[in-house]
Every structure is written in structure tokens, then in C-alpha cells.
N, C-alpha and C positions, 0 to 999 in steps of 0.2 A: 631247567629246560626252557624257560622263558627267555633267558638272557641268550641262549644259543639260538632260539628262533628268530631273534632280531638279526643275526648275522647271516641268515639263509635267505633263500630266494624261491619263490613259487616258480614252477616250471610251466611256462607258457608258450615257448617257441614252437612254431609249426614245422620249421625244417631242422634237419640234424646234418651235422658236418662231420665227415671222417677223412683221414689221409688215405690216399689210394692204397699204400701198402697195409693198412688197416683192413679196408674193404676187402683185399684179396687174401688176408691172413685166416687161419683156421681159428673159429671160434666154438669152442667146446661148452655150448650151453643149449639147453631146450627153448621152446618158444616163450615160456613165461620169463626165463632169464634173458631172452633177447629184448623182450619188451621193456623189461626193468632197465636194462642196458641203455636202450633208446630213450626212455624218459629222463635218465640221467643226462644224455646227450642235449636234450631240449633246454635244459637249465644252464647251459654254456655259452659263453661270447667269446668264440675264437679270435685269434689274432690272424687277420687275413692278409694285411699288407702294411708298409711303413705309414701309410696315409690314415689308419685307423686311429679314431681318437677313442673309442670305447671298446674295450676288450678285457678280459680277466687276465691279470697278471700272474695269478696263481689259481689252483684248484679251490674253489669255494665249497662249503657245505652245502648241499642242496636239500631241499624240503619238498615232499610230495604229500598234500593233505589227503587224508582218507577220503574225503568226499571227491577229489581229483582221481584218485585211484579208481573209486567206483564208477565215476563218469567214463572214464577212458577204457576200463574193461567191461563196462556194460552192466555188471552185476557184482555181487558180492562173494561169488565162488571162490575167487582167488584168495580170500583171508584164510581159509582152511589150508591152503598150499604154500601161503606166502613164506613161513619160516622155513620149510624144506626148499623151495626155490631159492630164497636168499643164502642159505647153507650151500647149495649147489653152485650158485652164482659166485659167492665168496672164494670158493675153492677152484672154480673154473679158470682155465688159462687161455690167452690168445698165443697161437703158434705161428711164427714167422720162419718160413724155409728159404734157403738160398741156393743158388744154381751150384756152388761149390761144395754143397752137402752140409753147411753149417746150418744153424737154427737159433732161434731166441724165443724164450718163454717170458710171459709176463702175467701176472695177476691183474684184474681189472680194478677193484675196490679196496680202498684202505679201510673203509668202515660201512656198515650197514646196520640202521637201527631203526626199529620200528616201534612207535609208541601208540597204543590203542587209543582210538577216538581222537587221534591228533594227526599221525602220519608217518611216512616213511623219511629218514634222514640217510643221505649216502654221500661219499666223498670219494673220488677216483683217485687211484694210485698215482704218485708223482712220476713214476716211470713212463706214464702213457701221455705225458705233456707234449711230445712231439707229433703224436698221432692224432689228438683231438683237442689240443689247445693252441699250440704254436704252429698253426697250419701254414703261415707266411714261410716257413722255412722247410715245409714238407715237400716230397716229390709230387704235388697235386693232390686235390682233395676233391670229394664228391659231396654233392648236395641232393638230399632226397627229402620229399614230403612225407613226414611221418603218418600223416593220415592214411595213406596207402598200405604202409607196412603193418599197421594196426589192424586192418581188416582181414590180415591173412591169418590162419591158424597153424600152418606148417612151417616148421623151421626151414626145411628145403625152399618153400615159395619165397620167404623172406631173404634168404641168403642169395638165391638165383636172382631175384629182382635187384638186390643191392648190386651185385656183379654186373648185370647188364647195364643198369644205370649209371654205372662207372664210366661208360662210354657214351653218354647221352649228348656231351657238348662237342664231339667231333665234327667239325664243320659240315662235311657232306653229308652225314648222317642227320645233322639238325635240319639243313634244307630240304632232305627228302622226307622228313619227319618219320624216320625210322632208325633203329639202332642194329648195328651187326656186331657180333663177337663170336670168334671161333675158340674153343677150349677143349684141350685134350681130355681124354677120360680121366687120367691121373689128376689134372687141374681140377675137374669137376668134383671127384671123390674128396679131394683135400679141402677145396673151399667150402663145400656143402657140408663137411664133417660126416661123411658117410662112414659108418664102422669098418674097421679093418677087416677084410676077408667078407663083408656082406655082399651078396648078390654075385660073387665071383664066377660062379657057375652058370648063372642064368641071367643073360643080358636083358631078356624081355621083363624080367621082375625089376631089374635095376631101372630100365626106362620108365615103367609104370609108376613105380613108388619113388623114385627119386625126381624124374622130369615129367612124366604125363600128368599125374594127379596134381602135383604142386602147380604147374603151368595151367591146368584147368581153373584152378582156384584164382590164380592172378587174373586171367581172362575174364572170369565171371565177376570178380570183386573189385577190381580196379579198372581205369580206363586204358591200361596197357594191354596189348594183344601179342602174345609170344607163340612163336612156333620155331621148330627147329628141323634140321636134316643131319643125318648121320654121314661120317667120314669113315671109309673102310680102307684097309690095306689087305687086299684079297677078301677074305670073307670076314675079317676081324674088324670090329668097329673100334676106332682109335681116337675119334674126336666127334664134337658135335658143333654144327654152325647154326647160332641163335640169330633170329631176327624179331624184333621189338617194333611193332606199329605204335606210333604216338599220336595218331589223327585226333584221338578223343581226348587226349590230355590237354587241360586248360593252357592256354598261352603262358599265362604266369608260371606255371611249372616247368614248362619247355624252354622258356627264354630267359627268366629272371635267374640267371646262374652266375655268381660272381666269379667263380672260378674260370669258366670259359673264357670270358672277357679278357680278364687280366692275363691268363695263360697265353692267349692268342696274342697279346701284345708283347710279352716277354719272349715268346718264340720267335716272333718278327725280329726283335731286336737282336737275339742269338745268332739268327741267320745272317745279320750284318757282320757278325765276327766278334760280338761283346760276349764276356762271360756270364753265366747266369746271375752272379752277385752284381756285377756291373748293370747288366739288363734290368735288373729289379731295381737298383738304385736310380736309373735313368727313369723308368716308369714312375716312380714315387714322384717326381718332378712335375709330371703331367697331370692335368685335371681329371681325366678320365680315359678310357680306352680309345674313344673317338679322337680325342685331342692327341692321344700319343701316335696313332696311325697318321693323322694329318702332319704332325711334326716330322714324322719319319719320311713321308713323301716329300715333304718342303725341303728336308736335309739333303735327299737323295738328288732333287732337282739342283739345289745349289752345288753340290758335288759335280754333278755332269756338266753345269753350265761354267764351271771354273776352268779357265784356260791355263792357268799356271799349274804345274806337277804338284801334288800335295804328298808330302812324305808320311805323314800320319794321318791316314784318313780316317781311321777309327776316332782320333782325337778331334778331327774336324767334325765328324758326325756327331759325337757326344756333345760338343759343345753347341752346335746348331739345333739338336734336339732339346736340350736342357733349357737353353736360352730362347728358343722358338723362334731362330732367325727367319724372316720374312723373304720370300721371293721377290726382287725388284724388277719391274718391268721399264727397262731404261727406253728413252725416247731414240728413234732410229736417227743417226748421225750420218748415214751415208749421204754423198752428193746426190743432188735432185737428179742429175743425168742418169747415175747408176741406178736409182730407184725406179725410174721410168723404163729402162731397159728390163730389168728384173720383172716389174709388173706385167711387162708386155709378154715376156716368155711365160709367166705364169698363167696368163689369159689365152694367149693364142700358140703356145708352144714354141718350139726352136724353128719350125718351118718358115715358109715364105710369108713376108710381113703384108703381102697382098690381101692375105685373109681379113686383115683388119679392115681394109678399104672396103671389101666386099660385104662385110657385115654392116659397115656404114651405110652402103647403097641399099642393101635390104631393108635397113631401118628406115631410110628415106622412102622407098616404094611403099612400104606398109602404111606410112603416115599419109602419103598422097593417094595412093590407089589401094585402100584396103580390100576391094573386092577381089583384087588379082593375087592377094597373099592370104592363104587359107590359114585359119587358126591353128597353132600346133596341137597335135592330138596328145592327150595326157595318157601317158603310159603308166599304168598302176604296176608296183612291183608284185611279182608272183606271190600268191598267198602261201604261207609255210604249211606243210602237211601237219595232220594231226600226231603222226607217228611214223617211225621208220622201222623196217624189218631187221631184226638181228637174229639171224639164223631161222627159228621157226617161229620166234617170238616178236611181238611187237612192242617197242620202246617209244614212250611220249617223246615227242620231239624236243620240248623244252628241256627234258631230263637229259636227252642225248646232247644238247647245247652245252648244259651245265658240265656234263661228263668231260666232252671232247676240250671244253675250256680248261679245266684242271688237269688233263692229260698234257695239253700243249704248254702249259706253264710248269709241267713237272711236279705238280702238287698232288699228294694223297694217292700215289700210284698205288701202293699196296691195297688201299679201300677200294679203289676203282677196279683192281684187278680181282679181289675177292667179290665184288658185286657182280662184275660182268660173267663170273662162273655161272650165274644162274641163267644167262642167255647162251651158254656153252660156247664163249668165244674169248679171245685174248685182246689186249690192248690194242696189239698191232693190227689185228683184223678190225677191230672197232673202228681204229683210225681210218682204215681204208674205206669202210662202209659209209663213215661220216662224210668223207671227201666226195663219194659217189652221190651224195644226198645234198651236196651243197654246203656243208658244215664246215 
């Protein structure tokens, strides 16, 4: 065992990462199994992008010392349950369901080995590589501070928080410091691993045991505050709209999120017409996300300024972004006479040029007889209201400014539409109200 221990690593990472398909999959294990699974994730160094220098090429055998297990669980009660929990976890499956009716089942671990007074050894099943190790090639991934998950004792609470935090980096939600997600009743049952047939006849029991009690635990034990509303068809509940307030979450946990930044840049590149693979290759040539967006802006500016028709616009943009072509500010080569005429029109407009002479006379009078020329009165711009009325509710003016900006750009329309349901209005009506309020 001593030789093996040299090849293992102590689990210390505060954050865990999972691909979004794995977050949404059905994980069939109890709370202790969930925590052991998360401990395993803490020891991995996933591959996030082509720029990564340090990541695990393969699944390593991970080691969690007995003292670390005791520290993380708070006491030694788990030792009597550990063997049973590991058996359940070893036989547990992760279930992926697809829209066409297909499904995929995976086991989690290739090995679980506990040595008394030493610790727990574990190694993930190789089939899980695309979901927890090679995240660069996955369909997005989610980062969660494991500290918050370990404070929860309900498996429903852990799963619900995971699912909601999957949306934590959508730009409008990030700016509003809240997360919104709508899930159908079937999606909630599947993702939270609610037993088949449980609570089918009593929706009040389903809400209490699966949602209300777990949400109460999240609200009291973590900085997240969750509430939800039901969506009905007639008298039947068919979905739930969850809202998570993140005001009390430390900034590092809200903003230090690698996925969001890189994915925002990749999405911006894809919106220009690049395929996902090409977008990722272009992003890899940039220093970071900010640099990528700056290069995109410069490349688009160069494309717009180019007077000659460009047959391969994508090729032009790719080379401009990868090589970081700079926008040159050329000197004005227009004849002096034309520049004077243009400048005159900019200052005085296209009307009678006598306005210019009148202004000159006014300047002379002011310098000669200042008492005859009153000082101009400074007109202050009107103060912005604190809020505007949307239906029967008041919306903060700054929030309305943000919303109408996104709507006019055609961005995040689905998210805006869902949020405006709280104000019982539509995007069209909201736009009219904003116009009336000077937005």
C-alpha cells in the first residue's frame, strides 16, 4: 500500500466541476453516496481549455485520509455506515435520458477501497471521462463550491441546488444577482431521483417533502435563498418556476467562474458564423476572455471600414482575431477647402452662413460690454426616477434600463420574457412603457 499511496493525491480542491449533462442526469444514490462522489470530484484537475497547462490526462487513484473524512463529515458516525454506503455507491448508476426515448446508464467508480486508520482510495470509471475530466469537449459545465453542498443533509436539497446553480452564469441573472429556472414536474422527479409512483396522489406531500423542506434547509444553511411558484394547466400543476437570490453569496463564488467567461466568448464567436470547433481554436489564441472580446470588436470594425468587397468574411475575421490586427487611424487627406466646408456644416448646420457671423458679433459684444450679455443659465438634465410602474408593480429604473437594452439588441429575449411574467406584462408592452418613461 505504501507504493500505491505515493501515486495518489490528497483531496483539497474547494470547487467541484461537472458537465451540464451530468448535472441534469439522474444520480441514484443517497446523501452519503453523494458526498463521497463529491469528495472524489474534489481531487480531479479537469481539462478546461486548450490553454490549460495542468490537468489530469487520466483518472488517477485518489486518496482521502481518515482524518480528512472525519473533518469533512464532522464526526466518526459515518464509519459504521461507510461499507454499506460504498456498496450502494459502487452499484449505483447515473442515468441519462434523451428526447427520442433513448437512455444511457453508467457506473461511477472502478474501485473503492477503505484501509482502517489510513483512509479511502477511489478511482472513477473511465466511461465518465467526458463528464468530469475532459470538460473542454463537453456541452458546458458547472462549478459549485462544495462547502455549501456539504452543509446539506437532504439529497433533494443537494440535487436541487446543483440544478439551479447550473444557470448561475447566464448574463442577465448574474447582473441581477439571482437565478431563474423553470422545470416541469417530470424533470423535477427525474433529476431529484424521486421514487417512481411516490406522491402521485398527493401534490401537497410532494411539495412539502421534495421541495419545501429541502428549500428551507438550503435557505437556512447556505447563503442562497430559493423560492418557487407553481405553473398550472387548469387545476393541475405541471411545472415549477424557481428563483434563487444570490445577494449574500461571496463575490468570488458568484463571479470567479471559468465556464461562463470562456463560453461567453465562444458563443460570441459562434454568433459571427464560426463552427464550435473553430470558435474554440480561435479563443485559444487569445490571452483571456477580455482580450478575445477586444479582438472581436477590432476585427468587426476593420471589416466595416474595408471599402472593398470581401468574399470570405469569416476568413477575414478569423485572421484578424487570431493575429490581433489593430485599427489604424489614418490622417485626414481631404483638401483644406473641403474640410472647412464640412466643419462649418458640423458646427452651424446646413442653414444660412450668417449664423456664423452673428455668433462672432455676440462674442465681440460679450467681451466689450459684459453687462449687456447675461451669463447663460446652466440647465441640469432631469433626474432619473428611482422606478417606473409596470402594471401594479414598481421596477427599479436601472433594472428597466438594463432590460430594455437587452431587448433592443435582441439578446436574452426568453429570459426577459420569463422575468416580465412577474410583472404580468409582455416584452411588447414593456417596450411601450419604457418609451413613455424616456427609455
